[in-house]
Kinemage of the C-alpha trace (Angstrom):
@kinemage 1
@onewidth
@group {chain A} dominant
@subgroup {mainchain}
@vectorlist {calphas} color= white
{ca met a 1} P 119.678 93.744 25.556
{ca ala a 2} L 119.740 97.143 23.934
{ca glu a 3} L 116.577 99.235 24.188
{ca thr a 4} L 116.230 99.483 20.408
{ca thr a 5} L 116.504 95.717 20.111
{ca gln a 6} L 113.909 95.241 22.823
{ca ala a 7} L 111.502 97.561 21.036
{ca ala a 8} L 111.730 95.649 17.748
{ca ser a 9} L 112.032 92.176 19.221
{ca gln a 10} L 109.291 89.728 20.018
{ca ile a 11} L 111.663 87.473 21.956
{ca thr a 12} L 111.006 87.394 25.707
{ca lys a 13} L 113.401 86.730 28.559
{ca arg a 14} L 111.673 83.405 29.035
{ca asp a 15} L 112.500 82.472 25.435
{ca phe a 16} L 116.150 83.329 26.029
{ca arg a 17} L 116.250 81.267 29.202
{ca ser a 18} L 114.719 78.385 27.276
{ca ala a 19} L 117.385 78.609 24.558
{ca phe a 20} L 120.102 78.798 27.229
{ca trp a 21} L 118.969 75.718 29.178
{ca arg a 22} L 118.210 73.748 26.053
{ca ser a 23} L 121.696 74.455 24.701
{ca phe a 24} L 122.992 71.878 27.196
{ca thr a 25} L 121.243 69.206 25.102
{ca leu a 26} L 123.251 70.119 21.988
{ca met a 27} L 125.064 66.764 21.964
{ca gly a 28} L 122.018 64.773 23.105
{ca ser a 29} L 121.134 63.535 19.623
{ca phe a 30} L 124.518 63.699 17.885
{ca asn a 31} L 124.668 61.659 14.683
{ca tyr a 32} L 127.131 61.346 11.815
{ca glu a 33} L 124.695 62.659 9.211
{ca arg a 34} L 123.844 66.092 10.620
{ca met a 35} L 125.835 65.995 13.868
{ca gln a 36} L 124.426 68.575 16.347
{ca ser a 37} L 121.610 69.874 14.145
{ca leu a 38} L 118.750 68.368 16.177
{ca gly a 39} L 120.159 69.777 19.418
{ca phe a 40} L 120.657 73.186 17.776
{ca leu a 41} L 117.087 73.245 16.479
{ca tyr a 42} L 115.680 72.092 19.816
{ca ser a 43} L 117.584 74.878 21.581
{ca ile a 44} L 116.096 77.701 19.505
{ca met a 45} L 112.665 76.124 19.039
{ca lys a 46} L 110.762 78.453 21.391
{ca pro a 47} L 112.265 81.667 19.967
{ca leu a 48} L 111.378 80.451 16.460
{ca lys a 49} L 107.798 79.778 17.524
{ca arg a 50} L 107.664 83.240 19.079
{ca ile a 51} L 108.960 84.892 15.901
{ca tyr a 52} L 106.651 83.156 13.442
{ca gly a 53} L 103.584 82.897 15.668
{ca asp a 54} L 100.664 81.652 13.571
{ca asp a 55} L 102.725 81.609 10.365
{ca glu a 56} L 102.953 77.824 10.047
{ca glu a 57} L 104.614 77.919 6.624
{ca gly a 58} L 107.286 80.324 7.845
{ca leu a 59} L 107.931 78.229 10.928
{ca arg a 60} L 108.128 75.056 8.869
{ca ala a 61} L 110.685 76.666 6.546
{ca ala a 62} L 112.737 77.871 9.543
{ca leu a 63} L 112.735 74.388 11.084
{ca lys a 64} L 113.945 72.950 7.799
{ca arg a 65} L 116.753 75.527 7.594
{ca his a 66} L 118.086 74.752 11.055
{ca ile a 67} L 117.999 70.977 10.665
{ca ala a 68} L 121.022 71.340 8.356
{ca ala a 69} L 124.338 69.896 9.530
{ca phe a 70} L 125.959 71.799 12.398
{ca asn a 71} L 128.976 70.950 14.513
{ca met a 72} L 131.135 73.038 16.824
{ca thr a 73} L 132.417 73.296 20.407
{ca cys a 74} L 129.357 73.363 22.664
{ca ala a 75} L 130.053 76.389 24.870
{ca pro a 76} L 130.377 79.106 22.170
{ca ser a 77} L 127.599 77.538 20.092
{ca thr a 78} L 125.067 79.791 21.828
{ca phe a 79} L 126.659 82.783 20.077
{ca val a 80} L 125.617 81.227 16.758
{ca met a 81} L 122.172 80.513 18.214
{ca gly a 82} L 121.786 84.180 19.119
{ca ile a 83} L 122.780 85.322 15.635
{ca ser a 84} L 120.427 82.756 14.083
{ca ile a 85} L 117.514 84.065 16.154
{ca ala a 86} L 118.330 87.651 15.134
{ca met a 87} L 118.505 86.646 11.465
{ca glu a 88} L 115.178 84.835 11.653
{ca glu a 89} L 113.605 88.012 13.031
{ca ser a 90} L 115.081 89.918 10.087
{ca phe a 91} L 113.662 87.385 7.625
{ca lys a 92} L 110.254 87.748 9.244
{ca arg a 93} L 110.340 91.553 8.939
{ca asp a 94} L 111.864 91.802 5.454
{ca lys a 95} L 110.609 89.256 2.928
{ca glu a 96} L 113.230 90.339 0.368
{ca leu a 97} L 116.088 88.862 2.404
{ca asp a 98} L 117.393 85.442 1.422
{ca pro a 99} L 116.735 83.041 4.348
{ca ser a 100} L 119.375 80.586 3.110
{ca thr a 101} L 122.061 83.034 4.227
{ca val a 102} L 121.605 81.925 7.839
{ca asn a 103} L 123.220 78.561 7.111
{ca ser a 104} L 126.114 80.256 5.310
{ca ile a 105} L 126.727 82.380 8.412
{ca lys a 106} L 126.488 79.323 10.682
{ca val a 107} L 128.983 77.350 8.591
{ca ser a 108} L 131.406 80.274 8.418
{ca leu a 109} L 131.391 80.603 12.228
{ca met a 110} L 131.753 76.900 13.047
{ca gly a 111} L 135.468 76.692 12.292
{ca pro a 112} L 136.760 79.870 13.986
{ca leu a 113} L 134.610 79.520 17.106
{ca ser a 114} L 135.423 75.809 17.418
{ca gly a 115} L 139.122 76.642 17.270
{ca ile a 116} L 138.730 79.153 20.095
{ca gly a 117} L 136.422 76.911 22.093
{ca asp a 118} L 138.630 73.824 21.777
{ca thr a 119} L 141.690 75.806 22.816
{ca phe a 120} L 140.116 77.219 25.966
{ca phe a 121} L 137.742 74.483 27.086
{ca trp a 122} L 139.601 71.325 26.088
{ca gly a 123} L 143.152 72.666 26.095
{ca ile a 124} L 143.057 74.939 29.187
{ca phe a 125} L 139.974 74.639 31.408
{ca arg a 126} L 139.771 70.845 31.237
{ca val a 127} L 143.459 70.401 32.035
{ca leu a 128} L 143.302 72.956 34.844
{ca ala a 129} L 140.109 71.456 36.311
{ca cys a 130} L 141.486 67.911 36.220
{ca ser a 131} L 144.800 69.006 37.728
{ca leu a 132} L 143.104 70.733 40.652
{ca gly a 133} L 140.682 67.836 41.104
{ca val a 134} L 143.488 65.278 41.167
{ca ala a 135} L 145.507 67.402 43.600
{ca phe a 136} L 142.594 67.478 46.064
{ca ala a 137} L 141.865 63.776 45.503
{ca gln a 138} L 145.458 62.794 46.321
{ca gln a 139} L 145.021 64.462 49.690
{ca gly a 140} L 141.830 62.478 50.282
{ca asn a 141} L 139.690 65.609 50.177
{ca pro a 142} L 136.039 64.777 49.340
{ca ile a 143} L 135.503 68.084 47.547
{ca ala a 144} L 137.837 66.997 44.703
{ca pro a 145} L 135.084 66.132 42.164
{ca phe a 146} L 133.215 69.352 42.991
{ca ile a 147} L 136.370 71.400 42.372
{ca leu a 148} L 136.781 69.723 38.984
{ca leu a 149} L 133.163 70.367 38.001
{ca leu a 150} L 133.156 73.974 39.196
{ca val a 151} L 136.425 74.986 37.539
{ca phe a 152} L 135.309 73.561 34.205
{ca asn a 153} L 131.616 74.455 34.254
{ca ile a 154} L 131.637 78.019 35.610
{ca pro a 155} L 133.300 79.429 32.463
{ca asn a 156} L 131.212 77.018 30.387
{ca val a 157} L 127.933 78.374 31.791
{ca leu a 158} L 129.057 82.006 31.572
{ca val a 159} L 130.139 81.682 27.943
{ca arg a 160} L 126.844 80.008 27.045
{ca trp a 161} L 124.704 82.714 28.684
{ca phe a 162} L 126.584 85.812 27.569
{ca gly a 163} L 127.354 84.265 24.158
{ca leu a 164} L 123.630 83.879 23.518
{ca lys a 165} L 122.881 87.501 24.483
{ca leu a 166} L 125.892 88.887 22.618
{ca gly a 167} L 125.083 86.882 19.501
{ca tyr a 168} L 121.513 88.169 19.494
{ca thr a 169} L 122.096 91.840 20.319
{ca gln a 170} L 125.284 92.396 18.342
{ca gly a 171} L 124.133 90.062 15.582
{ca ser a 172} L 120.910 92.039 15.189
{ca ala a 173} L 122.722 95.387 15.093
{ca phe a 174} L 125.307 94.003 12.671
{ca leu a 175} L 122.622 92.670 10.322
{ca glu a 176} L 120.707 95.970 10.390
{ca lys a 177} L 123.900 97.831 9.499
{ca leu a 178} L 124.577 95.472 6.608
{ca glu a 179} L 121.031 95.870 5.323
{ca lys a 180} L 121.278 99.669 5.354
{ca asn a 181} L 124.672 99.646 3.596
{ca gly a 182} L 123.605 97.003 1.075
{ca gln a 183} L 126.526 94.754 2.018
{ca met a 184} L 124.507 91.659 2.943
{ca lys a 185} L 125.154 89.989 -0.427
{ca leu a 186} L 128.906 90.532 -0.066
{ca val a 187} L 128.947 89.047 3.449
{ca thr a 188} L 126.845 86.100 2.295
{ca tyr a 189} L 129.173 85.500 -0.651
{ca cys a 190} L 132.264 85.602 1.585
{ca ala a 191} L 130.589 83.357 4.146
{ca gly a 192} L 129.807 80.862 1.390
{ca ile a 193} L 133.478 80.832 0.367
{ca ile a 194} L 134.574 80.236 3.952
{ca gly a 195} L 131.991 77.469 4.279
{ca ala a 196} L 133.235 75.773 1.095
{ca val a 197} L 136.843 76.010 2.324
{ca ser a 198} L 135.811 74.541 5.687
{ca ile a 199} L 134.039 71.637 3.987
{ca gly a 200} L 137.080 70.993 1.794
{ca thr a 201} L 139.315 71.001 4.864
{ca met a 202} L 137.060 68.527 6.661
{ca ile a 203} L 137.119 66.214 3.638
{ca ala a 204} L 140.919 66.265 3.585
{ca met a 205} L 141.153 65.633 7.339
{ca trp a 206} L 138.380 63.102 7.956
{ca val a 207} L 138.029 61.083 4.735
{ca ser a 208} L 141.017 58.764 4.438
{ca ile a 209} L 141.082 56.739 1.200
{ca ser a 210} L 144.126 55.833 -0.864
{ca cys a 211} L 145.060 53.479 -3.704
{ca pro a 212} L 147.904 51.109 -2.711
{ca leu a 213} L 148.352 49.606 -6.204
{ca thr a 214} L 151.901 49.549 -7.545
{ca phe a 215} L 153.322 48.471 -10.891
{ca thr a 216} L 156.865 47.573 -11.799
{ca ile a 217} L 158.078 48.484 -15.268
{ca gly a 218} L 161.661 47.410 -15.694
{ca glu a 219} L 163.516 48.861 -12.739
{ca met a 220} L 160.875 51.511 -12.116
{ca thr a 221} L 158.149 51.074 -9.492
{ca ile a 222} L 155.003 53.093 -10.122
{ca thr a 223} L 152.678 53.849 -7.193
{ca ile a 224} L 149.226 54.939 -8.339
{ca gln a 225} L 148.579 57.078 -5.246
{ca glu a 226} L 151.667 59.191 -5.888
{ca tyr a 227} L 150.409 60.085 -9.351
{ca leu a 228} L 146.925 60.833 -8.020
{ca asp a 229} L 148.454 63.197 -5.445
{ca gln a 230} L 150.335 64.973 -8.217
{ca ile a 231} L 147.100 65.493 -10.154
{ca ile a 232} L 144.895 66.530 -7.211
{ca pro a 233} L 145.899 65.980 -3.556
{ca lys a 234} L 143.243 63.948 -1.689
{ca phe a 235} L 141.619 63.070 -5.014
{ca leu a 236} L 139.943 59.843 -3.861
{ca pro a 237} L 138.406 61.381 -0.698
{ca leu a 238} L 136.998 64.163 -2.893
{ca val a 239} L 135.510 61.694 -5.380
{ca cys a 240} L 133.978 59.641 -2.560
{ca thr a 241} L 132.468 62.730 -0.899
{ca leu a 242} L 131.016 64.035 -4.171
{ca ala a 243} L 129.546 60.603 -4.900
{ca val a 244} L 127.809 60.534 -1.504
{ca tyr a 245} L 126.591 64.104 -2.009
{ca gly a 246} L 125.203 63.147 -5.420
{ca cys a 247} L 123.314 60.224 -3.875
{ca leu a 248} L 121.835 62.520 -1.232
{ca lys a 249} L 120.757 65.037 -3.890
{ca lys a 250} L 118.953 62.234 -5.721
{ca gly a 251} L 116.972 61.444 -2.587
{ca met a 252} L 118.639 58.187 -1.589
{ca lys a 253} L 118.167 57.162 2.039
{ca thr a 254} L 121.122 57.595 4.370
{ca thr a 255} L 120.970 53.967 5.513
{ca ala a 256} L 121.180 52.781 1.897
{ca ile a 257} L 124.189 55.020 1.257
{ca ile a 258} L 125.973 53.746 4.381
{ca ala a 259} L 125.259 50.137 3.390
{ca gly a 260} L 126.567 50.827 -0.119
{ca ile a 261} L 129.758 52.375 1.271
{ca cys a 262} L 130.312 49.320 3.484
{ca val a 263} L 129.810 46.845 0.625
{ca ile a 264} L 131.848 48.784 -1.945
{ca gly a 265} L 134.584 49.509 0.602
{ca phe a 266} L 134.785 45.849 1.582
{ca val a 267} L 135.018 44.662 -2.038
{ca leu a 268} L 137.601 47.265 -3.043
{ca gly a 269} L 139.568 46.649 0.160
{ca val a 270} L 139.674 42.859 -0.329
{ca thr a 271} L 140.780 43.263 -3.933
{ca gly a 272} L 143.477 45.732 -2.856
{ca leu a 273} L 142.185 48.618 -4.946
{ca val a 274} L 141.752 50.967 -1.986
{ca ala a 275} L 143.117 51.268 1.536
{ca met a 276} L 141.790 53.229 4.498
């Protein structure tokens, strides 16, 4: 940690170690509403308590911010944790900053870092670790499972530890530079755009709804889905997502929304109006 950062920071080495070890619980409470948010919040809980101290209202607001949906490859997630801690310190020092920007930054980093993390950890390290483990196992060597675990987890642990420190130190310096240059609003605006694009991409990839209805007029067969795609590609997934978002904004319970989706989906599926 840089000396200037140490001088201005209230975060101790013990707090960093806590965030590091707790980051291994990131997937411990995964759910389809907010995904890794509980694990993320649990990981940075001690640094947040250190930052806000006796400021219960500030701490409560910070906890609410970091319970928002979060999902990315586990190993590089500590980089985002480090940046989040640095931003929370900035919010504590400067009341004029907009605390909601932290979630915009988190969303903007989820996609790029997940792409890098998936490529290295699931596309390279996992394959390499399994290949070496299988090679030793075929020879009857008892160290085969240990080879697999070491080859995969050594880079995993290193990325988690140094990602946390790099995210905090460089994130803090980067934020201070933006504050001095007055470019924080521009970065926040761009991050919001990237976040919106990421959400739109996830809707197109994960929400699969189509209309299989067809009509025959003379010798012409009309497929409703083809016309919907000409108007707006992935129109039905977008409508479904916006409807769910509207229900959440109105305060409806998640269980009620899920039950409604099941009932409506079943009825529309049986009648042939929609297909998954």
